[in-house]
BALOBA-1460 file (C-alpha; in Angstrom, 3 decimals):
// residues 384
<rec num="1" residu="m" x="-46.840" y="0.357" z="-6.675"/>
<rec num="2" residu="r" x="-49.024" y="-0.846" z="-3.724"/>
<rec num="3" residu="t" x="-49.606" y="0.558" z="-0.218"/>
<rec num="4" residu="t" x="-49.945" y="-1.734" z="2.831"/>
<rec num="5" residu="a" x="-50.315" y="-1.251" z="6.411"/>
<rec num="6" residu="d" x="-48.148" y="-2.948" z="8.909"/>
<rec num="7" residu="s" x="-48.998" y="-3.988" z="12.622"/>
<rec num="8" residu="s" x="-48.287" y="-0.361" z="13.967"/>
<rec num="9" residu="g" x="-50.754" y="1.202" z="11.768"/>
<rec num="10" residu="s" x="-48.019" y="2.985" z="9.394"/>
<rec num="11" residu="t" x="-48.084" y="2.377" z="5.690"/>
<rec num="12" residu="r" x="-45.467" y="1.412" z="3.325"/>
<rec num="13" residu="t" x="-45.147" y="1.313" z="-0.377"/>
<rec num="14" residu="l" x="-44.165" y="-2.223" z="-2.095"/>
<rec num="15" residu="p" x="-42.710" y="-2.024" z="-5.408"/>
<rec num="16" residu="s" x="-44.595" y="-3.826" z="-8.147"/>
<rec num="17" residu="s" x="-43.231" y="-5.239" z="-11.330"/>
<rec num="18" residu="i" x="-44.254" y="-4.396" z="-14.947"/>
<rec num="19" residu="d" x="-47.107" y="-7.050" z="-14.830"/>
<rec num="20" residu="g" x="-48.635" y="-5.738" z="-11.478"/>
<rec num="21" residu="s" x="-47.243" y="-8.332" z="-9.255"/>
<rec num="22" residu="v" x="-45.444" y="-7.349" z="-5.876"/>
<rec num="23" residu="s" x="-41.617" y="-7.555" z="-5.708"/>
<rec num="24" residu="i" x="-40.188" y="-7.580" z="-2.171"/>
<rec num="25" residu="d" x="-36.544" y="-6.495" z="-1.872"/>
<rec num="26" residu="r" x="-34.325" y="-9.216" z="-0.509"/>
<rec num="27" residu="p" x="-30.455" y="-9.906" z="-0.804"/>
<rec num="28" residu="s" x="-29.878" y="-11.637" z="-4.268"/>
<rec num="29" residu="v" x="-27.916" y="-14.920" z="-3.840"/>
<rec num="30" residu="l" x="-25.309" y="-13.510" z="-6.394"/>
<rec num="31" residu="e" x="-24.306" y="-10.853" z="-3.827"/>
<rec num="32" residu="g" x="-23.215" y="-13.549" z="-1.309"/>
<rec num="33" residu="p" x="-19.495" y="-13.737" z="-0.060"/>
<rec num="34" residu="d" x="-18.395" y="-15.856" z="-3.081"/>
<rec num="35" residu="h" x="-19.604" y="-13.233" z="-5.518"/>
<rec num="36" residu="q" x="-18.013" y="-10.466" z="-3.643"/>
<rec num="37" residu="l" x="-14.805" y="-12.454" z="-3.519"/>
<rec num="38" residu="r" x="-15.031" y="-13.048" z="-7.368"/>
<rec num="39" residu="r" x="-15.749" y="-9.343" z="-8.040"/>
<rec num="40" residu="t" x="-12.596" y="-8.485" z="-5.820"/>
<rec num="41" residu="l" x="-10.427" y="-10.929" z="-7.648"/>
<rec num="42" residu="a" x="-11.714" y="-9.753" z="-10.988"/>
<rec num="43" residu="g" x="-10.902" y="-6.096" z="-9.938"/>
<rec num="44" residu="r" x="-7.228" y="-6.951" z="-9.045"/>
<rec num="45" residu="a" x="-6.787" y="-8.747" z="-12.168"/>
<rec num="46" residu="r" x="-8.016" y="-5.781" z="-14.186"/>
<rec num="47" residu="v" x="-5.750" y="-3.494" z="-12.222"/>
<rec num="48" residu="r" x="-2.851" y="-5.844" z="-12.809"/>
<rec num="49" residu="a" x="-3.616" y="-6.044" z="-16.453"/>
<rec num="50" residu="i" x="-3.694" y="-2.287" z="-16.669"/>
<rec num="51" residu="a" x="-0.360" y="-2.224" z="-14.806"/>
<rec num="52" residu="l" x="1.188" y="-4.455" z="-17.296"/>
<rec num="53" residu="l" x="-0.152" y="-2.493" z="-20.220"/>
<rec num="54" residu="v" x="1.327" y="0.878" z="-18.789"/>
<rec num="55" residu="g" x="4.547" y="-1.029" z="-18.185"/>
<rec num="56" residu="v" x="4.723" y="-2.069" z="-21.751"/>
<rec num="57" residu="v" x="3.735" y="1.370" z="-23.018"/>
<rec num="58" residu="s" x="6.470" y="3.057" z="-20.834"/>
<rec num="59" residu="v" x="9.012" y="0.854" z="-22.233"/>
<rec num="60" residu="l" x="8.051" y="1.704" z="-25.687"/>
<rec num="61" residu="a" x="8.231" y="5.554" z="-24.836"/>
<rec num="62" residu="a" x="11.559" y="5.109" z="-23.326"/>
<rec num="63" residu="a" x="12.700" y="3.199" z="-26.547"/>
<rec num="64" residu="v" x="11.349" y="6.012" z="-28.737"/>
<rec num="65" residu="v" x="13.321" y="8.558" z="-26.494"/>
<rec num="66" residu="a" x="16.544" y="6.545" z="-26.457"/>
<rec num="67" residu="v" x="16.591" y="6.332" z="-30.472"/>
<rec num="68" residu="s" x="16.159" y="9.929" z="-30.831"/>
<rec num="69" residu="v" x="18.788" y="11.346" z="-28.376"/>
<rec num="70" residu="g" x="22.564" y="11.364" z="-28.314"/>
<rec num="71" residu="a" x="25.566" y="13.044" z="-29.546"/>
<rec num="72" residu="a" x="24.524" y="12.897" z="-33.083"/>
<rec num="73" residu="g" x="21.644" y="15.363" z="-32.551"/>
<rec num="74" residu="l" x="18.896" y="13.522" z="-34.344"/>
<rec num="75" residu="s" x="15.451" y="14.777" z="-33.998"/>
<rec num="76" residu="v" x="12.501" y="12.512" z="-33.208"/>
<rec num="77" residu="s" x="11.419" y="12.880" z="-36.880"/>
<rec num="78" residu="d" x="14.882" y="12.058" z="-38.125"/>
<rec num="79" residu="a" x="15.015" y="8.904" z="-36.085"/>
<rec num="80" residu="a" x="11.597" y="7.750" z="-37.273"/>
<rec num="81" residu="l" x="12.351" y="8.263" z="-40.742"/>
<rec num="82" residu="a" x="15.757" y="6.502" z="-40.236"/>
<rec num="83" residu="v" x="13.683" y="3.544" z="-38.743"/>
<rec num="84" residu="a" x="11.471" y="3.402" z="-41.511"/>
<rec num="85" residu="d" x="14.224" y="3.566" z="-44.178"/>
<rec num="86" residu="r" x="14.913" y="-0.037" z="-44.007"/>
<rec num="87" residu="l" x="11.639" y="-1.409" z="-43.800"/>
<rec num="88" residu="p" x="10.342" y="-3.264" z="-46.861"/>
<rec num="89" residu="g" x="8.698" y="-0.938" z="-49.583"/>
<rec num="90" residu="t" x="10.609" y="2.281" z="-48.555"/>
<rec num="91" residu="s" x="14.075" y="3.799" z="-49.677"/>
<rec num="92" residu="a" x="16.222" y="6.663" z="-49.189"/>
<rec num="93" residu="l" x="14.015" y="8.592" z="-46.609"/>
<rec num="94" residu="v" x="17.212" y="9.780" z="-44.737"/>
<rec num="95" residu="d" x="20.782" y="9.837" z="-45.577"/>
<rec num="96" residu="a" x="23.115" y="6.839" z="-45.202"/>
<rec num="97" residu="n" x="24.949" y="8.245" z="-42.336"/>
<rec num="98" residu="t" x="21.554" y="8.816" z="-40.133"/>
<rec num="99" residu="a" x="20.337" y="5.474" z="-41.173"/>
<rec num="100" residu="s" x="23.645" y="3.831" z="-40.080"/>
<rec num="101" residu="i" x="23.516" y="5.514" z="-36.722"/>
<rec num="102" residu="v" x="20.147" y="4.445" z="-35.862"/>
<rec num="103" residu="w" x="20.280" y="0.872" z="-37.435"/>
<rec num="104" residu="e" x="23.691" y="-0.038" z="-36.574"/>
<rec num="105" residu="l" x="24.230" y="1.835" z="-33.221"/>
<rec num="106" residu="r" x="21.051" y="2.807" z="-31.410"/>
<rec num="107" residu="l" x="18.427" y="-0.009" z="-32.296"/>
<rec num="108" residu="p" x="20.768" y="-2.812" z="-31.453"/>
<rec num="109" residu="r" x="21.918" y="-0.943" z="-28.178"/>
<rec num="110" residu="i" x="18.070" y="-0.526" z="-27.360"/>
<rec num="111" residu="a" x="17.192" y="-3.982" z="-28.401"/>
<rec num="112" residu="l" x="19.998" y="-5.499" z="-26.174"/>
<rec num="113" residu="a" x="19.032" y="-3.096" z="-23.085"/>
<rec num="114" residu="v" x="15.363" y="-4.244" z="-23.304"/>
<rec num="115" residu="v" x="16.041" y="-8.062" z="-23.513"/>
<rec num="116" residu="g" x="19.135" y="-7.896" z="-21.251"/>
<rec num="117" residu="g" x="17.294" y="-6.109" z="-18.578"/>
<rec num="118" residu="a" x="14.347" y="-8.548" z="-18.699"/>
<rec num="119" residu="a" x="16.689" y="-11.501" z="-18.550"/>
<rec num="120" residu="l" x="18.405" y="-10.204" z="-15.458"/>
<rec num="121" residu="a" x="15.078" y="-9.414" z="-13.763"/>
<rec num="122" residu="l" x="13.661" y="-12.808" z="-14.557"/>
<rec num="123" residu="s" x="16.737" y="-14.425" z="-13.245"/>
<rec num="124" residu="g" x="16.552" y="-12.421" z="-10.097"/>
<rec num="125" residu="t" x="12.862" y="-12.805" z="-9.418"/>
<rec num="126" residu="t" x="13.124" y="-16.637" z="-9.830"/>
<rec num="127" residu="m" x="16.313" y="-17.073" z="-7.330"/>
<rec num="128" residu="q" x="14.632" y="-14.997" z="-5.037"/>
<rec num="129" residu="a" x="11.705" y="-17.055" z="-4.848"/>
<rec num="130" residu="l" x="13.365" y="-20.474" z="-4.967"/>
<rec num="131" residu="l" x="16.116" y="-19.344" z="-2.343"/>
<rec num="132" residu="r" x="13.512" y="-17.555" z="-0.092"/>
<rec num="133" residu="n" x="15.852" y="-14.636" z="0.271"/>
<rec num="134" residu="p" x="15.049" y="-11.017" z="-0.774"/>
<rec num="135" residu="l" x="18.776" y="-10.006" z="-1.047"/>
<rec num="136" residu="v" x="19.434" y="-12.847" z="-3.661"/>
<rec num="137" residu="s" x="20.419" y="-11.623" z="-7.151"/>
<rec num="138" residu="p" x="21.562" y="-13.538" z="-10.373"/>
<rec num="139" residu="f" x="24.971" y="-13.182" z="-9.153"/>
<rec num="140" residu="t" x="24.476" y="-15.150" z="-5.687"/>
<rec num="141" residu="l" x="26.307" y="-18.079" z="-7.169"/>
<rec num="142" residu="g" x="29.186" y="-16.188" z="-7.912"/>
<rec num="143" residu="i" x="28.467" y="-15.672" z="-11.523"/>
<rec num="144" residu="s" x="29.508" y="-12.090" z="-12.005"/>
<rec num="145" residu="s" x="32.812" y="-12.732" z="-10.132"/>
<rec num="146" residu="a" x="33.347" y="-15.847" z="-12.365"/>
<rec num="147" residu="a" x="32.582" y="-13.986" z="-15.586"/>
<rec num="148" residu="a" x="34.974" y="-11.148" z="-14.655"/>
<rec num="149" residu="f" x="37.525" y="-13.518" z="-14.330"/>
<rec num="150" residu="g" x="37.068" y="-15.314" z="-17.475"/>
<rec num="151" residu="a" x="37.268" y="-11.907" z="-19.232"/>
<rec num="152" residu="s" x="40.358" y="-11.025" z="-17.220"/>
<rec num="153" residu="v" x="42.092" y="-14.255" z="-18.397"/>
<rec num="154" residu="a" x="41.265" y="-13.335" z="-22.000"/>
<rec num="155" residu="i" x="42.222" y="-9.789" z="-21.608"/>
<rec num="156" residu="v" x="45.543" y="-10.336" z="-19.894"/>
<rec num="157" residu="f" x="46.829" y="-13.289" z="-21.811"/>
<rec num="158" residu="g" x="46.545" y="-11.752" z="-25.384"/>
<rec num="159" residu="a" x="42.977" y="-10.977" z="-26.379"/>
<rec num="160" residu="s" x="42.104" y="-7.466" z="-27.335"/>
<rec num="161" residu="l" x="38.612" y="-5.910" z="-26.885"/>
<rec num="162" residu="a" x="38.185" y="-4.995" z="-30.757"/>
<rec num="163" residu="g" x="37.295" y="-7.382" z="-33.439"/>
<rec num="164" residu="g" x="37.586" y="-11.028" z="-32.939"/>
<rec num="165" residu="g" x="39.320" y="-10.399" z="-29.500"/>
<rec num="166" residu="r" x="35.818" y="-9.076" z="-28.126"/>
<rec num="167" residu="y" x="34.406" y="-12.610" z="-28.843"/>
<rec num="168" residu="v" x="37.209" y="-14.318" z="-27.038"/>
<rec num="169" residu="v" x="36.511" y="-12.202" z="-23.943"/>
<rec num="170" residu="v" x="32.592" y="-13.003" z="-24.329"/>
<rec num="171" residu="a" x="33.222" y="-16.808" z="-24.802"/>
<rec num="172" residu="n" x="35.821" y="-16.800" z="-21.770"/>
<rec num="173" residu="a" x="33.238" y="-15.078" z="-19.547"/>
<rec num="174" residu="l" x="30.342" y="-17.118" z="-20.442"/>
<rec num="175" residu="a" x="32.308" y="-20.219" z="-19.994"/>
<rec num="176" residu="c" x="33.508" y="-19.202" z="-16.541"/>
<rec num="177" residu="a" x="30.277" y="-18.041" z="-15.322"/>
<rec num="178" residu="l" x="28.569" y="-21.399" z="-16.439"/>
<rec num="179" residu="a" x="31.558" y="-23.283" z="-14.814"/>
<rec num="180" residu="c" x="30.889" y="-21.464" z="-11.617"/>
<rec num="181" residu="a" x="27.550" y="-22.384" z="-11.526"/>
<rec num="182" residu="t" x="28.113" y="-26.105" z="-12.229"/>
<rec num="183" residu="l" x="30.623" y="-26.035" z="-9.375"/>
<rec num="184" residu="a" x="27.912" y="-24.322" z="-6.975"/>
<rec num="185" residu="f" x="25.511" y="-26.939" z="-7.853"/>
<rec num="186" residu="s" x="28.108" y="-29.888" z="-7.518"/>
<rec num="187" residu="l" x="29.254" y="-28.613" z="-4.178"/>
<rec num="188" residu="s" x="25.767" y="-28.117" z="-2.777"/>
<rec num="189" residu="w" x="24.341" y="-31.383" z="-4.242"/>
<rec num="190" residu="a" x="25.065" y="-33.225" z="-0.749"/>
<rec num="191" residu="g" x="22.697" y="-30.840" z="0.796"/>
<rec num="192" residu="k" x="20.005" y="-31.594" z="-1.993"/>
<rec num="193" residu="l" x="20.290" y="-28.139" z="-3.330"/>
<rec num="194" residu="r" x="18.886" y="-26.423" z="-0.308"/>
<rec num="195" residu="a" x="18.598" y="-22.709" z="-0.335"/>
<rec num="196" residu="e" x="21.129" y="-22.116" z="2.452"/>
<rec num="197" residu="t" x="23.535" y="-24.395" z="0.973"/>
<rec num="198" residu="l" x="23.545" y="-22.741" z="-2.420"/>
<rec num="199" residu="i" x="23.886" y="-19.180" z="-1.043"/>
<rec num="200" residu="l" x="26.901" y="-20.051" z="1.192"/>
<rec num="201" residu="v" x="28.686" y="-21.900" z="-1.541"/>
<rec num="202" residu="g" x="27.942" y="-18.597" z="-3.916"/>
<rec num="203" residu="i" x="29.210" y="-16.529" z="-1.506"/>
<rec num="204" residu="a" x="32.523" y="-18.501" z="-1.207"/>
<rec num="205" residu="l" x="32.883" y="-18.862" z="-4.972"/>
<rec num="206" residu="t" x="32.248" y="-14.955" z="-5.387"/>
<rec num="207" residu="y" x="35.359" y="-14.361" z="-3.106"/>
<rec num="208" residu="l" x="37.396" y="-16.988" z="-4.734"/>
<rec num="209" residu="f" x="36.959" y="-15.554" z="-8.183"/>
<rec num="210" residu="g" x="37.294" y="-12.018" z="-7.017"/>
<rec num="211" residu="a" x="40.645" y="-12.706" z="-5.561"/>
<rec num="212" residu="l" x="41.706" y="-14.575" z="-8.811"/>
<rec num="213" residu="t" x="40.594" y="-11.292" z="-10.783"/>
<rec num="214" residu="a" x="42.488" y="-9.266" z="-8.485"/>
<rec num="215" residu="t" x="45.558" y="-11.381" z="-8.980"/>
<rec num="216" residu="l" x="45.410" y="-10.907" z="-12.701"/>
<rec num="217" residu="q" x="44.893" y="-6.915" z="-12.297"/>
<rec num="218" residu="l" x="48.291" y="-6.975" z="-10.356"/>
<rec num="219" residu="i" x="50.196" y="-8.413" z="-13.295"/>
<rec num="220" residu="a" x="48.370" y="-6.578" z="-16.054"/>
<rec num="221" residu="n" x="49.794" y="-3.675" z="-17.633"/>
<rec num="222" residu="d" x="48.025" y="-0.207" z="-17.740"/>
<rec num="223" residu="q" x="45.998" y="-1.077" z="-21.223"/>
<rec num="224" residu="q" x="44.917" y="-4.328" z="-19.864"/>
<rec num="225" residu="l" x="44.105" y="-3.152" z="-16.187"/>
<rec num="226" residu="a" x="41.799" y="-0.074" z="-17.906"/>
<rec num="227" residu="a" x="40.118" y="-2.862" z="-20.094"/>
<rec num="228" residu="i" x="39.390" y="-5.233" z="-17.027"/>
<rec num="229" residu="v" x="38.019" y="-2.225" z="-15.132"/>
<rec num="230" residu="q" x="36.011" y="-1.037" z="-17.992"/>
<rec num="231" residu="w" x="34.602" y="-4.494" z="-18.474"/>
<rec num="232" residu="t" x="33.743" y="-5.011" z="-14.692"/>
<rec num="233" residu="f" x="31.752" y="-1.590" z="-14.884"/>
<rec num="234" residu="g" x="29.228" y="-3.068" z="-17.279"/>
<rec num="235" residu="s" x="28.449" y="-1.496" z="-20.519"/>
<rec num="236" residu="l" x="26.405" y="-1.696" z="-23.728"/>
<rec num="237" residu="n" x="28.967" y="-0.178" z="-25.998"/>
<rec num="238" residu="g" x="29.567" y="-2.528" z="-28.934"/>
<rec num="239" residu="a" x="25.790" y="-3.890" z="-28.683"/>
<rec num="240" residu="s" x="25.116" y="-5.811" z="-31.956"/>
<rec num="241" residu="w" x="22.007" y="-7.242" z="-33.391"/>
<rec num="242" residu="e" x="23.475" y="-10.846" z="-32.879"/>
<rec num="243" residu="q" x="23.962" y="-10.182" z="-29.196"/>
<rec num="244" residu="a" x="20.261" y="-9.053" z="-28.878"/>
<rec num="245" residu="v" x="18.919" y="-11.849" z="-30.750"/>
<rec num="246" residu="v" x="21.218" y="-14.441" z="-28.608"/>
<rec num="247" residu="v" x="19.912" y="-12.910" z="-25.390"/>
<rec num="248" residu="g" x="16.305" y="-12.605" z="-26.773"/>
<rec num="249" residu="l" x="16.158" y="-16.345" z="-27.689"/>
<rec num="250" residu="v" x="17.335" y="-17.624" z="-24.289"/>
<rec num="251" residu="v" x="14.552" y="-15.222" z="-22.693"/>
<rec num="252" residu="a" x="12.006" y="-16.637" z="-25.148"/>
<rec num="253" residu="v" x="12.988" y="-20.156" z="-23.931"/>
<rec num="254" residu="a" x="13.128" y="-19.432" z="-20.289"/>
<rec num="255" residu="f" x="10.119" y="-17.130" z="-19.785"/>
<rec num="256" residu="p" x="7.360" y="-19.864" z="-20.682"/>
<rec num="257" residu="v" x="9.026" y="-22.260" z="-18.474"/>
<rec num="258" residu="f" x="9.105" y="-19.783" z="-15.547"/>
<rec num="259" residu="l" x="5.421" y="-18.838" z="-16.066"/>
<rec num="260" residu="r" x="4.238" y="-22.479" z="-16.112"/>
<rec num="261" residu="s" x="6.188" y="-22.982" z="-12.766"/>
<rec num="262" residu="s" x="4.662" y="-19.711" z="-11.239"/>
<rec num="263" residu="q" x="2.438" y="-21.555" z="-8.869"/>
<rec num="264" residu="r" x="5.275" y="-23.943" z="-7.484"/>
<rec num="265" residu="y" x="7.208" y="-20.812" z="-7.000"/>
<rec num="266" residu="d" x="4.664" y="-19.356" z="-4.771"/>
<rec num="267" residu="a" x="4.348" y="-22.686" z="-2.910"/>
<rec num="268" residu="i" x="8.025" y="-22.739" z="-2.293"/>
<rec num="269" residu="a" x="8.314" y="-18.971" z="-1.479"/>
<rec num="270" residu="f" x="5.556" y="-18.483" z="0.662"/>
<rec num="271" residu="l" x="5.224" y="-21.983" z="2.398"/>
<rec num="272" residu="g" x="8.669" y="-23.243" z="2.462"/>
<rec num="273" residu="d" x="10.228" y="-26.674" z="0.977"/>
<rec num="274" residu="d" x="8.544" y="-29.026" z="3.224"/>
<rec num="275" residu="s" x="5.065" y="-27.431" z="2.978"/>
<rec num="276" residu="a" x="5.507" y="-27.291" z="-0.877"/>
<rec num="277" residu="r" x="6.191" y="-30.940" z="-0.950"/>
<rec num="278" residu="a" x="3.289" y="-31.639" z="1.034"/>
<rec num="279" residu="l" x="1.123" y="-29.932" z="-1.748"/>
<rec num="280" residu="g" x="2.771" y="-32.232" z="-4.317"/>
<rec num="281" residu="v" x="5.631" y="-29.991" z="-5.701"/>
<rec num="282" residu="d" x="8.869" y="-31.420" z="-6.808"/>
<rec num="283" residu="v" x="10.960" y="-28.911" z="-4.988"/>
<rec num="284" residu="l" x="14.329" y="-30.414" z="-6.111"/>
<rec num="285" residu="r" x="13.469" y="-30.710" z="-9.814"/>
<rec num="286" residu="t" x="11.913" y="-27.308" z="-9.937"/>
<rec num="287" residu="r" x="14.887" y="-25.872" z="-8.324"/>
<rec num="288" residu="v" x="17.371" y="-27.372" z="-10.403"/>
<rec num="289" residu="v" x="15.503" y="-26.653" z="-13.824"/>
<rec num="290" residu="t" x="14.656" y="-23.124" z="-12.725"/>
<rec num="291" residu="m" x="18.323" y="-22.269" z="-11.411"/>
<rec num="292" residu="v" x="19.928" y="-23.663" z="-14.417"/>
<rec num="293" residu="l" x="17.682" y="-21.324" z="-16.634"/>
<rec num="294" residu="a" x="18.268" y="-18.509" z="-14.323"/>
<rec num="295" residu="v" x="22.100" y="-18.925" z="-14.604"/>
<rec num="296" residu="v" x="22.212" y="-19.307" z="-18.323"/>
<rec num="297" residu="l" x="20.117" y="-15.996" z="-18.600"/>
<rec num="298" residu="a" x="22.607" y="-14.121" z="-16.199"/>
<rec num="299" residu="a" x="25.472" y="-15.713" z="-17.803"/>
<rec num="300" residu="v" x="24.833" y="-14.691" z="-21.275"/>
<rec num="301" residu="v" x="24.019" y="-11.033" z="-20.321"/>
<rec num="302" residu="v" x="27.077" y="-10.625" z="-18.441"/>
<rec num="303" residu="s" x="29.195" y="-12.348" z="-21.208"/>
<rec num="304" residu="f" x="28.024" y="-9.596" z="-23.559"/>
<rec num="305" residu="c" x="27.434" y="-6.520" z="-21.265"/>
<rec num="306" residu="g" x="29.854" y="-7.070" z="-18.544"/>
<rec num="307" residu="v" x="28.824" y="-7.035" z="-14.824"/>
<rec num="308" residu="i" x="25.463" y="-5.346" z="-14.534"/>
<rec num="309" residu="g" x="24.317" y="-6.758" z="-11.026"/>
<rec num="310" residu="f" x="21.883" y="-4.245" z="-9.701"/>
<rec num="311" residu="v" x="19.012" y="-4.918" z="-12.058"/>
<rec num="312" residu="g" x="18.524" y="-8.488" z="-10.936"/>
<rec num="313" residu="l" x="18.353" y="-7.397" z="-7.427"/>
<rec num="314" residu="v" x="15.898" y="-4.188" z="-7.679"/>
<rec num="315" residu="a" x="13.700" y="-5.009" z="-10.487"/>
<rec num="316" residu="p" x="11.966" y="-7.767" z="-8.655"/>
<rec num="317" residu="h" x="11.374" y="-5.833" z="-5.661"/>
<rec num="318" residu="i" x="9.959" y="-2.899" z="-7.577"/>
<rec num="319" residu="a" x="7.655" y="-5.225" z="-9.397"/>
<rec num="320" residu="r" x="6.629" y="-6.992" z="-6.213"/>
<rec num="321" residu="l" x="5.871" y="-3.650" z="-4.468"/>
<rec num="322" residu="l" x="3.653" y="-2.653" z="-7.373"/>
<rec num="323" residu="v" x="1.725" y="-5.822" z="-8.319"/>
<rec num="324" residu="g" x="2.338" y="-8.125" z="-5.311"/>
<rec num="325" residu="g" x="3.817" y="-11.357" z="-4.907"/>
<rec num="326" residu="s" x="2.039" y="-13.698" z="-6.990"/>
<rec num="327" residu="h" x="4.540" y="-15.142" z="-9.575"/>
<rec num="328" residu="r" x="2.129" y="-15.421" z="-12.345"/>
<rec num="329" residu="t" x="1.879" y="-11.554" z="-12.437"/>
<rec num="330" residu="l" x="5.213" y="-10.802" z="-10.970"/>
<rec num="331" residu="l" x="7.219" y="-12.509" z="-13.656"/>
<rec num="332" residu="p" x="6.158" y="-10.456" z="-16.570"/>
<rec num="333" residu="f" x="6.022" y="-7.249" z="-14.721"/>
<rec num="334" residu="a" x="9.535" y="-7.915" z="-13.271"/>
<rec num="335" residu="a" x="10.679" y="-8.374" z="-16.855"/>
<rec num="336" residu="i" x="9.162" y="-5.075" z="-18.030"/>
<rec num="337" residu="c" x="10.940" y="-3.259" z="-14.913"/>
<rec num="338" residu="g" x="14.134" y="-4.659" z="-15.679"/>
<rec num="339" residu="a" x="13.991" y="-3.603" z="-19.303"/>
<rec num="340" residu="a" x="12.877" y="-0.162" z="-18.475"/>
<rec num="341" residu="l" x="15.486" y="0.172" z="-15.812"/>
<rec num="342" residu="l" x="18.325" y="-0.802" z="-17.837"/>
<rec num="343" residu="l" x="17.120" y="1.229" z="-20.914"/>
<rec num="344" residu="v" x="16.665" y="4.434" z="-19.210"/>
<rec num="345" residu="a" x="20.107" y="3.972" z="-17.256"/>
<rec num="346" residu="d" x="21.994" y="3.338" z="-20.644"/>
<rec num="347" residu="t" x="20.052" y="6.381" z="-22.250"/>
<rec num="348" residu="v" x="21.143" y="8.588" z="-19.279"/>
<rec num="349" residu="g" x="24.528" y="7.213" z="-19.310"/>
<rec num="350" residu="r" x="25.225" y="8.124" z="-22.910"/>
<rec num="351" residu="t" x="23.597" y="11.597" z="-23.147"/>
<rec num="352" residu="i" x="24.259" y="13.079" z="-19.770"/>
<rec num="353" residu="v" x="27.887" y="14.091" z="-20.374"/>
<rec num="354" residu="a" x="27.980" y="13.345" z="-24.028"/>
<rec num="355" residu="p" x="29.868" y="12.446" z="-26.117"/>
<rec num="356" residu="a" x="31.426" y="10.808" z="-23.041"/>
<rec num="357" residu="i" x="29.519" y="7.656" z="-22.031"/>
<rec num="358" residu="i" x="29.080" y="6.595" z="-18.193"/>
<rec num="359" residu="p" x="28.975" y="2.784" z="-18.001"/>
<rec num="360" residu="v" x="25.514" y="1.564" z="-17.690"/>
<rec num="361" residu="g" x="26.449" y="-0.490" z="-14.513"/>
<rec num="362" residu="i" x="27.266" y="2.681" z="-12.711"/>
<rec num="363" residu="v" x="24.110" y="4.613" z="-13.881"/>
<rec num="364" residu="v" x="21.797" y="1.816" z="-12.955"/>
<rec num="365" residu="s" x="22.937" y="1.900" z="-9.485"/>
<rec num="366" residu="f" x="22.320" y="5.848" z="-9.140"/>
<rec num="367" residu="l" x="18.807" y="5.581" z="-10.743"/>
<rec num="368" residu="g" x="17.742" y="2.196" z="-9.223"/>
<rec num="369" residu="v" x="18.698" y="2.983" z="-5.432"/>
<rec num="370" residu="p" x="16.625" y="6.088" z="-5.054"/>
<rec num="371" residu="l" x="13.523" y="4.528" z="-6.776"/>
<rec num="372" residu="f" x="13.808" y="1.383" z="-4.691"/>
<rec num="373" residu="l" x="14.054" y="3.266" z="-1.367"/>
<rec num="374" residu="q" x="11.084" y="5.437" z="-2.308"/>
<rec num="375" residu="l" x="9.017" y="2.579" z="-3.053"/>
<rec num="376" residu="v" x="9.953" y="0.797" z="0.097"/>
<rec num="377" residu="v" x="9.275" y="4.019" z="2.339"/>
<rec num="378" residu="s" x="5.943" y="4.742" z="0.446"/>
<rec num="379" residu="r" x="4.681" y="0.826" z="1.236"/>
<rec num="380" residu="a" x="5.778" y="1.239" z="4.851"/>
<rec num="381" residu="r" x="3.711" y="4.585" z="5.285"/>
<rec num="382" residu="a" x="0.789" y="2.834" z="3.477"/>
<rec num="383" residu="a" x="1.101" y="-0.127" z="5.855"/>
<rec num="384" residu="r" x="0.666" y="1.901" z="8.948"/>
């Protein structure tokens, strides 16, 4: 350390380095605005990564709870042994009835809830971005109404909901949902698939297929009417590994496409079509490819599970309120929120009044609406 006097006569101590030379404190170049910005961005990235990790852990925890609760009265240890019972190298850890309950009833249901919720959330997130409307859901194009009409046709005109008849209902629902989406795209093509045109066409088709379904309900007998109403409530009853695999494959195909297009979604959602084009974004191609994938995601889930419309609307908003609007982070977190929301809703629906089961489409609204409103109010208070 060295002592020196300034012009006023006061002394001050200058720090010296190890070799005895004097080192004068001055702002480091690394501490400039650019470095501070990089540190801020890195901090936000860490927060988002932690949020994603917490979301994944939450879904896994919900799955553990879901596999161990229900009318059969299995404990967590029984469920864990049943899961391990059919893994390679293990055998006869639990009785055959317990293993059957876990592997043939609960695990397929959990898997379908996870991939189905993720599919609906991804569909809703991309549609809200491309149509620039926060009230858009996967069913804005009339997909749910069309699927309900297709299922109603199968039910009223001879198909049962058991055995092969269920797959007739599934096929009819899927075909009508895809046909409705094709019709919506065709009718709005003259407007170059602009957001306003698609929304208006979707609203019209929703009312059209709703009226057709109501007409079938008028001519249906009591058993058919009950089946139609039950299907429109949305349910994971009858979930199978095949259904979960089909939905999971569609999600596996669509999600990488969505993620690669995340910057284009940001440009369209935040700047609008004209500004996005000025930045080099092919708005028409992006909208067509994304909307087709989003429609297929929603149509496949609806054809297996019935009408579950609220997940695709609220899950993107929950994710957006938690991690922001950048679609690179928003897309995976929305998928996590959708999976958690549908899984928790189904678990509550099949346990709260067991052995009776409340349709998941009803429960998800009861759970999602208060959560969504609480997040909105909290964000509004924080913004003041």
